[in-house]
Backbone as numpy.savetxt, mean C-alpha at the origin, in Angstrom:
# Nx Ny Nz CAx CAy CAz Cx Cy Cz
14.49 33.35 37.63 13.83 32.75 37.71 12.71 32.47 36.13
12.37 33.15 35.23 11.84 33.55 34.55 12.74 32.61 33.69
13.82 32.96 33.43 14.88 32.14 32.21 14.72 30.83 32.25
14.79 30.56 33.63 15.11 28.45 33.57 13.84 28.50 32.90
12.39 28.90 33.94 11.20 28.13 33.78 11.34 28.79 31.82
11.07 28.80 31.21 11.82 29.59 29.59 12.30 28.53 29.24
13.97 28.27 29.86 14.49 27.87 28.83 14.07 26.09 29.41
13.37 25.67 30.80 12.20 24.43 30.87 11.24 24.28 29.83
10.52 25.11 29.19 9.71 25.34 28.28 10.50 25.40 26.98
11.26 25.62 26.26 11.29 25.24 25.24 11.93 23.83 25.25
12.41 23.42 25.93 13.96 22.02 26.18 12.01 21.01 25.98
10.98 21.58 26.78 10.58 20.30 26.84 9.79 20.06 25.76
9.26 21.27 25.28 8.41 21.24 23.63 9.55 21.30 22.53
10.91 20.74 23.00 11.72 20.61 21.27 11.49 18.82 21.50
11.82 18.09 23.20 11.75 16.75 23.21 10.30 16.42 22.34
9.75 17.31 22.74 7.40 16.96 22.37 7.68 16.78 21.34
8.04 17.57 20.64 8.52 18.35 19.04 9.31 16.50 17.64
10.69 16.60 18.32 11.32 15.87 18.06 10.64 14.11 18.37
10.59 14.09 19.73 9.55 12.43 20.00 9.02 12.32 18.43
7.65 12.98 18.51 7.19 12.61 18.00 7.57 12.79 16.55
8.63 13.35 15.43 8.65 12.95 14.56 10.25 11.85 14.50
10.47 11.62 15.02 11.32 10.08 15.72 11.08 8.81 15.73
10.12 9.38 16.22 8.97 7.24 16.50 8.66 7.07 15.11
9.15 5.41 15.22 8.43 4.80 13.96 7.62 4.63 13.66
6.89 4.78 12.98 5.41 4.58 12.66 4.57 5.60 13.52
5.02 6.88 13.60 4.24 7.91 13.90 3.73 8.28 12.33
2.43 8.62 12.64 1.79 8.91 11.48 -0.26 9.97 11.85
-0.44 10.49 11.21 -1.18 11.45 11.41 -2.34 11.15 9.69
-3.54 10.82 10.01 -5.02 11.69 8.64 -5.33 12.35 9.13
-5.31 13.26 7.70 -5.68 15.08 7.90 -6.91 14.53 6.87
-7.91 15.93 6.82 -9.20 15.56 6.06 -9.39 14.40 4.91
-8.26 14.53 4.03 -7.88 13.90 2.57 -6.63 13.57 2.91
-5.52 13.24 3.71 -4.22 13.04 3.28 -3.82 12.33 4.85
-2.77 11.72 4.64 -2.28 11.14 5.64 -0.44 11.58 5.11
-0.54 11.64 6.86 1.49 11.01 6.80 1.97 10.44 7.75
3.24 9.48 6.83 3.40 8.24 7.78 4.69 8.20 7.54
5.26 7.73 9.22 6.24 8.18 9.65 6.96 6.79 9.56
8.40 5.67 8.49 8.49 4.56 8.45 7.65 3.47 9.57
6.09 4.28 8.26 4.81 3.02 8.82 5.37 2.06 7.71
5.30 0.29 8.01 4.83 -0.33 7.34 3.76 -0.60 6.25
3.90 -1.16 4.89 3.41 -1.09 4.46 1.34 -1.84 4.38
1.41 -2.48 5.35 0.14 -2.91 5.73 -0.46 -2.10 5.96
-0.74 -1.85 7.70 -1.06 -0.60 7.88 -1.60 0.93 6.88
0.09 0.48 6.09 -0.28 2.77 5.09 -1.79 1.71 4.56
-1.61 0.85 3.62 -2.20 0.07 2.52 -4.24 0.08 3.37
-3.98 -0.11 4.52 -5.04 -0.45 5.46 -5.95 1.29 5.52
-5.25 2.11 5.78 -5.43 3.06 5.29 -5.78 4.41 3.94
-5.33 3.29 3.09 -5.91 3.75 1.95 -6.86 2.84 1.17
-7.21 1.42 1.69 -8.40 0.97 1.16 -9.82 1.05 1.88
-9.88 2.11 3.01 -10.79 3.56 2.82 -11.25 3.80 2.28
-10.43 4.41 1.53 -10.75 5.50 0.28 -11.36 4.85 -0.99
-10.53 4.13 -1.48 -10.79 3.13 -2.54 -11.79 2.61 -2.23
-12.76 2.24 -1.00 -13.83 1.05 -0.91 -13.36 -0.45 -0.90
-12.29 -1.30 -0.34 -12.17 -1.83 -1.13 -10.45 -2.61 0.63
-10.80 -3.71 0.78 -9.68 -4.06 1.72 -8.25 -4.59 0.29
-7.44 -4.41 0.91 -5.63 -4.68 -0.26 -5.14 -5.75 1.33
-4.81 -6.18 0.06 -4.15 -7.77 0.78 -2.48 -7.52 0.26
-1.63 -7.37 1.22 -0.44 -7.10 1.31 0.25 -8.49 1.65
1.28 -8.30 0.11 2.21 -10.03 0.40 2.77 -9.50 1.77
3.60 -10.61 2.80 4.37 -10.30 3.61 5.75 -10.01 2.97
6.23 -10.63 1.80 7.52 -9.77 0.80 7.09 -8.03 1.27
5.90 -7.71 0.56 5.06 -6.50 0.40 5.64 -5.70 2.01
5.38 -5.84 3.05 4.68 -5.37 3.98 6.11 -5.42 5.56
7.15 -6.01 4.54 7.96 -5.71 4.94 8.72 -3.94 4.50
8.14 -3.92 4.23 8.47 -2.06 3.07 7.97 -1.16 4.47
8.67 -0.35 4.83 8.55 1.32 4.80 7.87 2.00 4.07
6.93 3.24 4.68 6.58 3.99 3.91 6.48 5.32 4.75
7.22 6.74 4.38 7.56 7.23 5.02 6.84 9.27 3.69
6.21 9.88 4.26 5.24 11.06 3.66 4.32 11.55 4.00
3.73 12.13 3.24 2.90 12.91 2.87 2.47 12.64 1.99
0.79 11.98 2.25 0.18 11.52 1.21 -1.75 11.84 0.47
-2.28 12.65 -0.59 -3.24 12.73 -0.29 -3.83 10.99 -0.69
-4.75 10.90 -0.07 -5.65 10.11 -0.54 -6.75 9.79 -1.49
-7.04 11.50 -2.24 -8.35 11.09 -2.87 -8.70 10.92 -3.88
-7.38 10.11 -4.95 -7.02 9.60 -5.45 -6.96 8.09 -5.04
-7.38 7.55 -4.46 -6.44 6.62 -3.99 -5.28 5.27 -5.15
-6.53 5.12 -6.06 -5.55 4.34 -6.79 -4.48 4.99 -8.12
-4.45 6.47 -8.12 -3.45 7.13 -8.34 -2.20 6.94 -7.88
-2.47 7.07 -6.30 -1.47 7.30 -5.04 -1.07 5.39 -5.11
-2.15 4.91 -5.47 -1.35 3.14 -5.30 -0.17 2.66 -6.57
-0.67 3.68 -7.61 -0.28 2.67 -9.06 1.47 3.88 -8.67
1.26 5.26 -8.21 2.32 6.19 -8.62 3.13 5.26 -6.97
2.86 5.10 -6.05 3.68 4.08 -4.92 4.67 2.64 -5.84
3.81 2.19 -6.58 4.09 0.85 -6.94 5.31 0.85 -7.82
5.30 2.35 -8.69 5.97 1.77 -9.78 7.87 2.93 -8.67
7.34 4.29 -7.56 8.78 3.82 -6.39 8.98 3.36 -6.11
8.52 1.75 -5.78 8.95 0.88 -5.21 8.52 -0.39 -5.17
9.01 -0.49 -6.07 9.20 -1.41 -6.87 7.95 -2.85 -6.50
6.74 -2.25 -6.45 4.99 -3.49 -6.27 4.14 -3.43 -7.30
3.55 -4.49 -6.65 3.04 -4.89 -8.32 1.36 -4.95 -7.98
0.56 -4.82 -8.45 -0.61 -4.55 -7.64 -1.90 -4.99 -8.41
-2.86 -5.28 -8.16 -4.15 -6.09 -9.30 -5.51 -5.27 -8.24
-6.44 -5.50 -8.54 -7.60 -5.13 -8.01 -8.89 -6.16 -8.84
-8.97 -7.82 -8.25 -10.13 -8.34 -8.74 -11.83 -8.15 -8.78
-11.95 -6.65 -8.31 -13.25 -6.43 -8.29 -13.36 -6.34 -6.48
-13.24 -7.37 -5.80 -13.41 -7.46 -4.41 -12.72 -7.60 -3.74
-11.58 -7.39 -3.83 -9.71 -6.46 -2.83 -8.76 -6.34 -4.09
-7.71 -5.47 -3.11 -6.98 -5.09 -4.30 -5.22 -5.90 -3.40
-5.39 -6.17 -4.01 -3.85 -6.86 -3.59 -2.07 -6.22 -4.58
-1.69 -6.18 -3.82 0.23 -5.68 -3.41 0.85 -7.02 -2.89
1.54 -6.29 -4.08 2.82 -8.30 -4.22 4.60 -7.12 -3.58
5.39 -7.90 -3.73 6.61 -6.80 -3.80 7.13 -7.68 -5.34
7.09 -6.15 -6.08 8.00 -7.27 -7.68 9.11 -8.50 -7.97
9.71 -8.26 -6.50 10.27 -9.80 -7.12 9.90 -11.07 -6.63
8.80 -10.59 -6.49 7.20 -11.90 -6.31 6.45 -12.07 -7.47
6.92 -11.96 -8.33 5.95 -11.99 -9.53 6.75 -12.97 -10.67
5.78 -14.48 -10.74 6.69 -15.33 -11.49 5.94 -15.31 -13.06
6.12 -16.05 -14.24 5.53 -16.44 -15.27 6.67 -17.62 -15.89
5.18 -17.77 -17.00 5.74 -19.70 -17.64 5.02 -19.35 -18.03
5.40 -20.30 -18.91 4.78 -20.84 -20.54 4.55 -22.15 -20.19
3.28 -22.63 -20.93 3.17 -24.76 -20.88 2.73 -24.59 -22.11
3.15 -25.35 -22.84 2.83 -26.49 -24.39 1.29 -27.05 -24.42
0.62 -26.40 -24.81 -0.61 -27.22 -25.17 -1.08 -27.72 -26.02
-1.50 -28.48 -26.23 -1.66 -29.75 -27.74 -2.37 -28.96 -28.27
-2.62 -29.03 -30.13 -2.92 -28.73 -30.60 -4.65 -28.76 -30.55
-5.02 -27.93 -30.11 -6.72 -27.76 -30.08 -7.37 -27.04 -31.09
-8.99 -27.39 -32.10 -9.41 -26.49 -32.84 -9.99 -25.23 -31.96
-10.27 -24.54 -32.51 -11.56 -23.11 -32.15 -12.79 -24.37 -32.04
-13.41 -25.02 -32.80 -14.34 -25.20 -31.59 -14.01 -26.50 -31.15
-13.35 -27.30 -31.05 -13.30 -27.81 -29.51 -12.99 -26.71 -28.23
-11.86 -26.12 -28.30 -12.04 -24.50 -27.19 -12.97 -24.17 -27.17
-13.90 -23.75 -27.79 -15.16 -23.03 -27.27 -15.96 -24.46 -26.33
-15.58 -25.68 -26.98 -17.04 -27.10 -26.45 -16.66 -26.20 -25.43
-15.05 -27.19 -24.73 -14.58 -27.00 -23.32 -14.54 -25.50 -23.03
-14.63 -24.64 -22.96 -15.54 -23.41 -22.32 -16.98 -22.92 -22.40
-17.25 -23.74 -22.79 -19.57 -23.74 -22.84 -19.48 -25.35 -21.72
-18.93 -26.21 -21.39 -18.93 -27.25 -20.52 -18.38 -26.85 -19.24
-17.34 -25.89 -19.08 -17.17 -25.79 -18.02 -17.99 -24.34 -17.02
-18.61 -24.03 -18.55 -19.34 -22.96 -17.72 -18.94 -21.41 -18.19
-18.06 -21.02 -18.90 -16.90 -19.98 -18.69 -17.77 -18.92 -19.71
-18.09 -19.78 -20.93 -19.30 -19.32 -22.23 -20.73 -19.33 -22.03
């Protein structure tokens, strides 16, 4: 009887442990750390944003990526920079929020401007209130 009880307890314990490890999106927050398991970037960066003191806006494409690991949140900007390099993300902070995009969303363009003198350009900036 004792052997059956011990085996049952061991099996139940093992199932609980493995179920917690294999459940997608399972996470745990510690004092200044965070453990993520196949969590989407939106929910992950919601936690990071509380340490950065600003909301994070994650693009739809970046939101599809998943993250797993044990993360130290004491330096949120260093974490964002490191994860961006590792996961192919780009980000910027406009002072009010942190924006995170997949690097494939980056676009650039060149436009031709007519020849404008420095004086005309400065007058234009004054007119629109930028200077």
